[in-house]
N, C-alpha and C positions, 0 to 999 in steps of 0.2 A: 772526404772527412773533413769537418770544419773543429778547428780547438776551442773557439770560443765564438760564441752565437747569437744575436737577439731575437727576439720571437717579437715580434709587435701582435696584438691581440686586438680587433676593433669592434669586433661581434657586441651585442651584449651581454650580459654576465650570465643569466638566462639561457642564452643560446649558447653562449661557450660551455657554461656548464654540463651539459649535454654529452655535448663533443670534444671536451675537454680529454679525455683517454686517449681517442683516435687522434687530435693533435698533437699532444705532448710522442704519442708513439710512432708518426711518422716525423717528427722532424727529428725524432733520437737517432734515425737511420741515419742523418747527415753531421753528429753532432759529437764528437767523440771526447771534450774537457766540459767546459763551465754554458750552461744555456740560462742566459740571461731573458725575464719575460718582463715587458710593459704591457700593461694594459692602458686601454685607451678608449675604451667603449661609449663613445661617445652616438656615434651615429650620427654624425656631422656633415652638413653638403658643402662644408668651406673648401675654398680652391688650395689651399697648400696648408701640410700636413705639420704641425708642429706641436711640439708640447702643454697639454693643457692640465693644469690644475681639477685632482677630482675632491669628492669631498669623499672622506674615510665614514661608510657603513655598515652597519652589520650584513646590507647584503657582501660587501666589499670584503671587509674582515674575514666574511664565512668562504667565502671565494678563495682567497689566499691560501687559508689554512686548508682548503679539496685540493690546491695546486700541488702544494707539498706532500700533503697525504695520499696524492694520484702517483706523483713521479718516484715516491719510495713502497707506498706499501700494496699499490693496486696492480703489481704488474708490468709497470711499464719501463721503470728504472733499471739501464740494462747497464754491463759493465762498459758500454760504449760511451752512455750519458752520464759522466761521474757525478756531474754538478748543475744543482738547477737553485738557481735566486732570482724573487719576484722584487723588479725595481722598486720603490715606496716613496722617492722622494716628491713627487707632485700627487700626492696621496695624502691628503691632510683636511683639518676642518682650521688650520690658520694659513692664510694667503702667503707664499713665499716667494721670493725673486729666482723661477727655478730656469738656467739657463744651459748647464748641462747635466749631464751625470758622468763621473770620472770613473767610470771602469776603461782600463787601456784595450786594445787590441780587439774588439771585437773584429773577424773577419767575416762574418756573414750575418746579413739583416737579412728575419725570413720576416715574411706577412702572413698570417693566415684570412686574406681574402684579398680581392683584384684590388688594394687599396687606390690605386695611382686613379683606376675609373670612377671609382666611390666619391674621392673626393674632387674630380674633375681635373683640369686644368692641363699640360701637355705633359709627359714622361719626363723628360730631361728636367723642367726648372722641379717637379714633384720629388726625383733622385736627390738633387740638389741639396732640399730644402732638409729631406729626411736626415741624410749626413751634418748637415750644419747642428741640425736638433739632436744628432749624440756623435759629438765629434772624438770620443773614445775610440772609434773605427779605424781600424787598416786604412791604410791610403788606397789601398786597392779593394778595400772590402766589396764582399759580391752580394750584392741586393738583389733580393730574386722572391719568387711565389713558386714554393715546393710543388707540385701536383699535385700529391698524396694529400697535400693540405685542404688544396682545395677542391678534392672529394671528398674529403673530411669534411670540408663546410658544407657541403650540401644539405639543406634545411629535410629531416624526414619525418614523420608524424612526430615521432615524440619533441620534435626540437620545437614543430607549429605548437603543440600543446603547454612546453614551454613558456615561449613567448605567449602567450596569451595572457598572463600575469598571475597573480594570485588570488588565490577564493576568497577574499574579501578586503575592503581597503582599510579596514584597521591594521591588520596586517602587515597590507602593503606599506603601510603610516610606518610603523614601529620597523622593518626591513629597509625602509631609505633615510631613515633617523640618522644623524650627523651624530658618532660618537662621541662623547665627553674625551678632550685631550687635555694633558699638563705640561707644564713645563720642565717639573723636572721625574723623572720616573729611574727607576731602580730594579733593579734584580741583581740573581746572583745563582752561580751551579758551578761543577766542576771541568763542564763543557771540555770533555775527554772525547778523542775519536769523533768531529764533528759530525752531528746524524740530524736527520729529518724533524726530532724534538728539538732540539735546539734552534732551528731555523725559525721554528712556528712560532717558539716561545720570544727569540729575540725579534720578529716582525711583530708580532704580539707588541711589543713592549716600543717599537719602532713607529707602529700608526698612534699609538698614544701618547707619543710626544712631541713637542713640539720644538724643544731646545734642548735640553741634556739629556741623552740616556747614560746612566752607571751603571755597571756591570761589574758586580763582584766574581773574580776568578779564585776558587780556592786553593790554597797552597797549605804545606806543612800537618799540623796534627787534624786538621778536617779531611784529609783522604787515608788517615792508616786503617781505616775500616773498610775500604775499597777492595771491592773483588777484584782478584791478580792485581796489586797495586803497582807492582812491577813492570807492568803493560802499558802503567800511565804513562801520557804524552806529558814531554820537556812541559813546564808553567811558561817560557818563554814562546814555547808554539800555540798553545792555548790561547795566552791572550792575544798574539797575532792573529791568532783565528778571527777569532770573537771582534777585533779592531775591524780590521777588513771586512768582513760581514756588512757591519753597520756603515764603516764608509761606500762599500759597495750599492748597498741596497736604500740609503736613505740619507746623501750627504749634505743634506740641510743643516742637520742636526749632529751638536756634537759628543763623541764616543767616549767618552772618558772611563776606559778598562782600567781596573785597580788590581791589587792582586790582596785576599782575605784570609785570614786568618783564625777567624772566630765566625760562627753563625749572623752575628750584626753587620760586621761590617761600615760601613760609612753611614748605615742608614740612623744610626742612635745618636751621632754626632753632626752629621749636616743636617741641622731644620730645615733646609731650602727643596729638602725631597718632597712629592707629593703622595706620592703611585708606589705601588710596590705590585710588580707582577710576579705569580707563582704560577705554580704545576700545582695538580690534586694532589698530589704527594706533600707538598713543602708550607702547605694553607697553615699548619700550627708554625712551621715556623715565622711566617708573616705574621700569626699572633704573636706570639712572641715579642717581636720586634714592634709592634703597637703595644704592647707593655712595657716593655723597657724603653720606648721614647715618652709615653705620658708621665710613668715615673718621674723622667727628668725635666720635664714641664714641655714638653713636645705635642704638636700637633698630629693625632694615629695618623698613618698613611692609607690612605684610599689600596682596595685589593681588588686586582683581577686576578680572577685564577682559570688558566687554561688548561684543558683537560688533555690526557695522554694518549699518545698516539697508537694504537695496537701494531702488533709486530707478527705479522703472518707468517715470517719466517725463523719465528722463534719453533726450535728443536730443545732436546733435555737438556735442563740445568738452564736453559734463560728466560729471561723474564717476557711475560705477556708483552709488555708494551715496551715500545724502540728505547734501547738506554744503551751507555757507556761501556757499562759493565757485560752485556749482552757481544756487544764489540770486541773486546777483550777477549772474552771466551772463544768468539770465531779467529782468534791469531792463533791459539794452541793450533800445534800441528801443522800451522803455516810457514814460509818462510819472513820473517818480517826481517829478515835484514839482510843485504843482498851481499855476494859471495864475494871475498877482499882479494886481488891478485895475493899468489901466496909468495912468501918473503926466500924461503928455500925450494928449491926443486922437489918437485912432489912424482910418485910413482903414478902411473898410469892406472894400474891394477895392482889391486884391488880398489875400489874409492871408499873413502877412511872416513868416516863416522866418527866424531869424539863427543862420546856422551858422558854429559858432568848434570851433578847435582848434590847438594845440603846429604847428611847422613839421615836415612830413612824417608829420603824423598820420593821413592818411589822407583829409583834406575834401572833394577832386575826386572821390575815386569814390565818395564818397557823394554827390555832388550828381550826378554821373553818372547815380546811380540812379535817382534823385529827381524827377530832370530825364525818365526814361524812363517816370515813372508818371502824367507832366505836368502836372508841375513847372515852372514858369520859376524858371532861375536867374542869379544877378549874380554876378559874378568879380572882387569888389572887387581883387582883384592884377592883374591885366588893366586894371581902370580906372586904376590905380596906374600904368601902364605909358603912358596916356594923359596922366596930369597932369604924364607929366616931358616929356612934350614937348618940343621945342626952339623956341622962342619963347613960351610961355605965361608966365602970370606967376608959375608955382609954377619953374619951368626956371628963371627968373634970378633966384628968392629960394634956390633950393639952391645952385647955382655959388657966389651970392655970400658963402652959407653956410658952405659946404664948401672954395670955391676952385678954379680953372680944373685941375687937377690929375684931379679925377671926369671930366674932358670925352675923350672919344672923337676920335679925328683927324677925322670926319667930325661933329661937336660934339652928339651925342648924350650923355646922362650916361651913364658906366660904370657899372651897378650894381654889377659886381662889386669895383671901387674903392670906391665906397661905401660898401659893405656892411661890406669890412673896416674903413672907418673905423669907423662907430655901432656896429656890435656889439664893437667893441672897449673901447665908451666909452657908457656908459644915458645919460648926458646928453646926449649927441651925435645918440642914436636918439630920445630927446625931442625934441631941439631936430627933428630929420627929421618925427618925425611931426604937429607942433604946425604945418608947412608943408603937408603934404600933405592929412592928415585932412579939413580942409576943402573944398579943392577934389574930393575922392575923392566926400564927400555928397554933393556938387552931381551928382555925374554919377551916385551911385545913384538919386536922385529922377529925374530923367532917364531911368531905365532901367525903371524903377517905372511912370511913368504909360506907358511904351510898351507894358508888359503887362497893364496893366491895358486898354489900348486893344484890345490882345488878347483882350482878357476873361478871362486868366487867373485861375482862382480859387487859386491856392497861387504864391508866388515866392519862391526860396532866396536870402538875402542868405550867400554866402560869404565870411567876413571872419577871417582871423586876429586881427586887433586889434579884435574886434566890441566887447568888455568893457572895454579899455583905453581906448575913442575913445570911449566912450559910447552906441552907437549901440544896445545890445541896449533902449535906453530908446524906439527909433520902431521894435520889431518886437512882431510878439505872443506868441511862443514862439523861447528859446532851447533852439537844437542842440548839441553837444560832442562834438567824437571827441578820443577818448583813448591812451594809446600808452605803454607804460614808458617812460622814459629812454632807457634802455639803448638800446631799439629805436629809439625816434628820433635818436639820435646815428648809430647804423651806418647808417639809413637817408640820411640826409644827407650821410655821407660818402661814399654808392655815388651818389647821385642828384646832389651838387654837385661830385664831388670834391673834399672838404674832409679835410682833416687830423682826425683824434681831437680834438685841442684845440680847432681854427676850428668845428668839429660843437658840441661839449660848449660852446664860448662861447653859440654860437647858443640855441642851447636854454636856457642857463642865463638868459638876455636873456629869456626871458618870462615868463608867468604860470606857474602852476605848474597841472597837470590838477586838483589838489585843491581849486583857487580857481574853476576853469570848472566842475567838478561843481557845488562851493556857487552857482551862478546858473543854472545851467541846466535846464529841463523834459524833456527826452531827452537821452539818452549811447550813443552807441555807441565799439565798440572796434572797431579795424580789424588788430586783433595776427594772427589766426590764418586759415581759407582764405577765402577770396575766399565761397564758399557761406553761410557763418557771416554774414558782413559781408551779402550777399544777405538772408538772412535776418533778420537785424536792423531794413534797410530795408523790408520787407513790414509787417513790424511795427507799426513807427513810422508805417509813413504807413494802412496800415489803423486804425489808433486812431486818425488826426488826421482821416481821412475822415469817423470815424464820432464825433468832436466838432461836429466843422463842416457833418455829415450833407449831404455832397455827395454 
């Protein structure tokens, strides 16, 4: 298997179009990482293979989209073939001085046909010239013709029909007409969990750009309403991913990747920008940009609209198009962060999962499902009730600290009254925690011992304060449940009969979901239907048992 591979396609596009799934499917069996695709459909009989500029036409534009669509949504893309990138530096309607593609370290160059016999000359000189054209190749790159590709390249009847051309001369003329290009092009987006839609959008912008491509990557308040915002990739990673993609596929233009805090970004302050690339979803945003430019006395931008890419693998609560929100949803229940080395010596059995989450986030429903799979469950909140029991040392310390007014007539601690005190003053909440947490931890150890005697393989420790109390150091994995703040407040008002102000105070006193996710190995969200929560739990349990080989 090769980590980086360059696939050179030399047949006419009309032929390649029909055999593309076979070609990509074949090469995916030898590439485990990134596949770079270089198009040179010249049908030339020159003696030496060389980088030759190609006109950017509607046919070429469409074919590039088909490559990305095929490799992602057509059933070809596998876990082995992680990334596909179509090189565009030589595809332009402006002549560039192309000397090389600065993609480092391909360890294989694969051809879709017997290029050496096609172009004539001896094999050694052809190989030497080929490697010189792509100096990014590793010193000992393997140049080969994969046999599956050769079989896939055999013309069948449908290929022959395709090669005969279009139905009429007018259609053919339009298809081969050079596209309009611009010196300055702009587009914007979140670019989270980089996917096929992003590649098509950026490739389209690269195709139409001659000099500088400005890309605005959203940050701050622009992302506040994103689904599962806590699973959004860091800004630095999103910016660098975009910059590297442009640098890989079209090194002949300048990649000006900037951070934007509003929908306009540089479009309303840079008069040099000529064209904006938008998706079907963001057309209105393009119109708003032009309205603002005209108000400021600048020329409106020409607009190129890109269609959405359908997502054939979409399931419950996911969008019908390829999207970052669906990508984030698919992370739920999976291992999003590698397991860290333990700082303290851990018992081998049972395997301990620390489940944490904000108030009303659905921890109990997750525990109930995991219990159904065979896990033992320890509810720290219930153990807290035992710690509050009259006559215990903890009980006397709490009453001494917070006064007799927190006691009921029967002597028990009135948790509602105590809650009203500590949730209005964080220092008092900290006081209470320092009293109760050590006792709860003692009780937890006893419960774990019981489950160990019962031969339970996995025990889930449900604790809202798992991270605050430092108990995450005593578990093998941290799992977290998250929900939007507004949903937590709504649930708390309904469940505890609290006012919105009271519920808000309780939510604000906790860690944020972002802080929990930063330390979690697995994340759940109970915002949607119970069936969707069930799917997350099934996935988490399947992956866990696979890790533990249970």
